[in-house]
C-alpha positions as CSV (number, residue, x, y, z in Angstrom):
1,M,0.0,0.0,0.0
2,K,2.9,2.4,0.9
3,R,4.5,1.6,-2.5
4,I,1.3,2.4,-4.3
5,L,0.9,5.7,-2.4
6,T,4.5,6.7,-3.1
7,F,4.1,5.9,-6.8
8,A,0.9,7.9,-7.0
9,L,2.6,10.9,-5.3
10,L,5.5,10.7,-7.8
11,L,3.1,10.7,-10.7
12,M,1.4,13.8,-9.3
13,A,4.7,15.5,-8.8
14,C,5.8,14.7,-12.4
15,S,2.5,16.0,-13.8
16,L,2.9,19.3,-11.9
17,V,6.4,19.7,-13.2
18,Q,5.2,19.0,-16.7
19,A,2.3,21.5,-16.4
20,Q,4.7,24.3,-15.5
21,P,5.7,25.9,-18.9
22,K,9.3,26.9,-19.6
23,P,9.8,30.4,-20.9
24,I,11.8,31.8,-23.7
25,V,14.4,34.0,-22.1
26,V,15.2,37.3,-24.0
27,D,17.9,39.9,-23.2
28,L,15.9,43.2,-23.9
29,W,19.0,45.2,-24.7
30,P,21.5,42.8,-26.3
31,N,23.7,45.6,-27.5
32,G,23.5,47.6,-24.3
33,A,20.7,49.8,-22.9
34,P,20.7,53.5,-24.0
35,K,21.2,54.4,-20.4
36,E,22.6,52.4,-17.5
37,N,21.1,52.5,-14.0
38,G,24.4,52.6,-12.2
39,L,23.9,49.4,-10.1
40,T,26.9,47.0,-9.9
41,G,27.4,43.5,-8.7
42,P,25.2,40.4,-9.2
43,E,21.5,40.3,-8.7
44,Q,20.4,39.5,-5.2
45,P,17.9,36.6,-4.7
46,L,15.6,37.3,-1.8
47,E,12.8,35.4,0.0
48,N,9.8,33.9,-2.0
49,G,11.4,34.4,-5.4
50,R,12.0,38.1,-5.1
51,V,15.1,39.6,-6.8
52,A,16.9,42.9,-6.1
53,N,19.9,44.8,-7.6
54,I,18.6,44.3,-11.1
55,S,20.8,46.1,-13.7
56,R,19.9,44.0,-16.8
57,A,16.4,43.8,-18.3
58,T,15.1,40.4,-19.2
59,L,11.8,39.2,-20.8
60,Y,10.5,35.7,-20.0
61,V,8.0,34.7,-22.7
62,Y,5.5,31.9,-22.4
63,P,4.0,31.4,-25.9
64,A,0.3,30.4,-26.1
65,A,-0.5,27.2,-28.0
66,T,-3.0,29.0,-30.2
67,A,-2.0,30.8,-33.5
68,N,-2.0,34.6,-33.7
69,A,-2.4,34.9,-30.0
70,P,-2.8,38.2,-28.0
71,A,0.0,38.9,-25.6
72,I,0.4,40.4,-22.1
73,I,3.6,41.7,-20.6
74,S,3.6,41.6,-16.8
75,C,5.6,43.9,-14.6
76,P,6.0,42.5,-11.1
77,G,5.9,44.9,-8.1
78,G,8.4,45.5,-5.3
79,G,8.5,49.2,-4.6
80,Y,11.0,49.8,-7.4
81,R,13.6,48.2,-5.1
82,R,13.0,44.5,-5.8
83,L,10.7,42.4,-7.9
84,A,8.2,39.8,-6.8
85,M,9.0,37.6,-9.8
86,N,6.8,34.6,-8.8
87,H,3.3,35.5,-7.4
88,E,3.1,38.7,-9.4
89,G,4.9,37.2,-12.4
90,H,5.7,33.6,-13.4
91,D,2.9,32.0,-11.4
92,M,0.3,33.4,-13.7
93,A,1.8,32.0,-16.9
94,T,-0.3,28.8,-17.0
95,W,-3.5,30.7,-16.3
96,F,-3.0,33.2,-19.1
97,N,-1.8,30.5,-21.5
98,K,-5.1,28.6,-20.9
99,Q,-6.9,31.8,-22.0
100,G,-5.0,31.5,-25.3
101,I,-2.8,34.4,-24.4
102,T,1.0,34.6,-24.8
103,Y,2.3,35.7,-21.4
104,A,5.6,37.4,-20.6
105,V,7.2,38.5,-17.4
106,L,9.4,41.6,-17.5
107,K,12.4,41.7,-15.1
108,Y,12.9,45.4,-15.5
109,R,15.9,47.3,-14.2
110,M,15.6,49.1,-10.9
111,P,15.3,52.9,-11.5
112,N,18.0,53.7,-8.9
113,G,16.7,57.2,-8.8
114,D,15.7,57.5,-12.4
115,L,12.2,56.2,-13.2
116,A,12.8,56.8,-17.0
117,I,15.1,53.7,-17.0
118,S,12.4,51.3,-15.9
119,I,9.9,52.9,-18.3
120,S,12.3,52.5,-21.2
121,D,12.5,48.7,-20.4
122,A,8.7,48.5,-20.4
123,L,8.4,50.2,-23.8
124,Q,11.3,48.1,-25.2
125,A,9.4,45.0,-24.1
126,I,6.4,46.0,-26.0
127,R,8.5,46.8,-29.1
128,T,10.2,43.4,-28.8
129,M,6.9,41.6,-28.5
130,R,5.8,43.2,-31.8
131,E,9.1,42.8,-33.6
132,R,9.1,39.1,-32.8
133,A,5.4,38.6,-33.2
134,E,5.7,36.2,-36.2
135,E,8.4,34.1,-34.4
136,W,6.2,33.8,-31.2
137,N,2.9,33.5,-33.1
138,V,1.6,36.8,-31.5
139,D,-1.0,39.2,-32.9
140,P,1.0,42.5,-33.0
141,T,-2.3,44.5,-32.7
142,K,-3.2,42.9,-29.4
143,V,-0.2,43.5,-27.1
144,G,-1.1,44.5,-23.5
145,I,0.8,45.7,-20.5
146,M,0.1,44.5,-16.9
147,G,1.6,45.3,-13.5
148,A,1.1,45.0,-9.8
149,S,1.8,47.8,-7.2
150,A,5.0,49.6,-8.4
151,G,4.8,47.3,-11.5
152,G,1.2,48.7,-11.9
153,N,2.7,52.2,-11.8
154,L,5.2,51.1,-14.5
155,A,2.4,49.6,-16.6
156,A,0.4,52.9,-16.3
157,Q,3.5,54.9,-17.2
158,A,3.9,52.8,-20.3
159,A,0.2,53.3,-21.1
160,T,0.6,57.1,-20.8
161,Q,4.2,57.8,-21.8
162,F,4.5,55.7,-24.9
163,T,6.4,57.4,-27.8
164,C,4.8,55.8,-30.9
165,E,2.5,53.1,-32.2
166,E,5.3,50.5,-31.9
167,D,5.5,50.9,-28.1
168,R,1.9,51.8,-27.3
169,P,0.2,49.0,-25.4
170,D,-3.3,48.0,-26.8
171,F,-4.7,47.5,-23.3
172,Q,-3.6,47.6,-19.6
173,V,-4.3,45.5,-16.5
174,L,-3.4,47.1,-13.2
175,F,-3.3,45.3,-9.9
176,Y,-3.5,47.7,-6.9
177,P,-1.3,50.2,-8.8
178,F,0.6,53.1,-7.3
179,I,-0.7,56.0,-9.5
180,M,-0.5,59.3,-7.5
181,M,3.1,60.6,-7.7
182,S,4.1,62.9,-4.8
183,K,7.1,65.0,-4.0
184,W,8.1,62.2,-1.6
185,H,8.1,59.7,-4.4
186,A,9.8,62.1,-6.8
187,Q,12.7,62.4,-4.4
188,S,13.7,58.8,-4.9
189,L,12.3,58.1,-8.4
190,L,12.8,61.3,-10.4
191,M,16.5,62.0,-9.6
192,G,15.5,64.3,-6.7
193,D,13.4,66.6,-8.9
194,T,10.5,67.5,-6.8
195,S,9.2,70.3,-9.0
196,D,5.5,70.5,-9.7
197,E,6.3,69.9,-13.4
198,A,8.3,66.7,-12.7
199,V,5.7,65.3,-10.3
200,E,2.8,66.0,-12.7
201,R,4.7,64.4,-15.7
202,Y,4.8,61.1,-13.8
203,W,1.5,61.3,-12.0
204,A,-0.1,58.7,-14.3
205,S,-3.8,59.8,-14.0
206,K,-2.7,63.4,-15.0
207,Q,-1.1,62.0,-18.2
208,V,-4.1,60.2,-19.5
209,K,-4.9,61.1,-23.1
210,E,-7.5,60.3,-25.7
211,N,-5.3,57.5,-27.1
212,T,-4.5,55.9,-23.7
213,P,-5.5,52.2,-24.0
214,P,-8.5,50.7,-22.2
215,A,-7.9,49.4,-18.7
216,F,-8.9,46.8,-16.1
217,L,-8.1,47.8,-12.5
218,L,-8.4,45.8,-9.4
219,C,-7.6,46.5,-5.7
220,S,-8.7,45.7,-2.2
221,A,-10.6,48.2,0.0
222,D,-8.4,47.5,3.0
223,D,-5.1,48.1,1.1
224,R,-3.1,50.3,3.4
225,T,0.1,50.2,1.3
226,V,-1.4,51.6,-1.9
227,P,-4.9,52.9,-1.1
228,C,-7.6,52.3,-3.6
229,Q,-7.9,56.0,-4.2
230,N,-5.0,55.5,-6.7
231,S,-7.1,53.1,-8.8
232,I,-10.2,55.3,-8.4
233,E,-8.4,58.4,-9.6
234,Y,-6.9,56.6,-12.6
235,F,-10.3,55.1,-13.5
236,Q,-12.0,58.5,-13.3
237,A,-9.2,60.1,-15.5
238,L,-9.8,57.4,-18.1
239,R,-13.5,57.8,-18.2
240,A,-13.2,61.6,-18.4
241,K,-11.3,61.0,-21.7
242,G,-14.0,58.6,-22.9
243,I,-11.7,55.5,-22.5
244,Q,-13.2,52.1,-21.7
245,A,-12.2,51.1,-18.2
246,A,-13.3,48.6,-15.5
247,L,-12.6,49.0,-11.8
248,H,-13.1,46.2,-9.3
249,I,-12.7,46.9,-5.6
250,Y,-12.8,43.8,-3.3
251,P,-13.8,44.1,0.4
252,S,-10.5,42.6,1.7
253,G,-7.2,41.2,0.6
254,G,-4.8,43.9,1.6
255,H,-1.8,44.5,-0.7
256,G,0.5,42.4,-2.8
257,W,-1.7,39.3,-3.4
258,G,-1.0,38.7,-7.1
259,Y,-1.8,35.1,-7.9
260,E,-1.7,34.0,-4.2
261,E,-4.3,31.4,-3.1
262,W,-4.9,33.3,0.2
263,M,-6.5,36.2,-1.6
264,P,-10.2,35.7,-0.5
265,Y,-11.6,36.9,-3.9
266,K,-9.2,35.1,-6.2
267,R,-12.1,33.2,-7.9
268,E,-13.9,36.5,-8.5
269,W,-11.0,38.5,-9.9
270,T,-9.8,35.7,-12.2
271,A,-13.4,35.3,-13.6
272,E,-13.9,39.0,-14.1
273,L,-10.5,39.5,-15.7
274,E,-11.1,36.5,-18.0
275,R,-14.4,38.0,-19.2
276,W,-12.8,41.4,-19.7
277,L,-9.9,40.0,-21.7
278,E,-12.3,38.2,-24.0
279,Q,-13.6,41.7,-25.1
280,W,-10.1,43.1,-25.8
281,T,-8.2,40.1,-27.1
282,K,-10.6,38.1,-29.2
């Protein structure tokens, strides 16, 4: 009986390993980034799959099995000091692939005082996805950006600071995003420039334009790290410009839940996001 149980457990373990897709790993700036972030030394692995001291941008691509698939590029959070690569990144790959979506995780460079460096990585990731669309069987007209917390801020920056059609995302998905730039944020993210002009330039809701892509926002009412007012303000700015947007505020969950099972409304948010994606990716 013990042998049968052991064998069954081994089969289950093997099936789980096989179910986890392996990504295509891409150096975003193979010839060197236009501007370095000044960090030196190796990356620092932290608890629960987090990574710090990132000075090289990498894109991890999980192609969908379907032809001409839409794509989503995910920017994990971590306060622009580290990245939660697993629960706000890689752990969602299988779920998105099952929706027929090519999923990618962006390990973007830490700004180290210059937010423009991280933004350039996000825009380069979008360009790369479109440039290699034929190779990865992606529909270049359906490339979205996604992010959580600080990664949600980065995704919103990409959605409002894009430079041309090649790096403009077609839609955006923001998990409990930091939106409302302040002089305190500017001190550490905008090279110490706390002028009203600098703060407003990177206050994402104030940069929404008529061609900002449609958005799906989700957050928890009890989030004390990034209050839901950030999502509400961004949603209102989008609607004021006539842009399609959905906002879901869940009663509890706090901050940083990503794809974690302990989030009490995981079943709800996954179902609602799936329905919304059908509208913008089919």
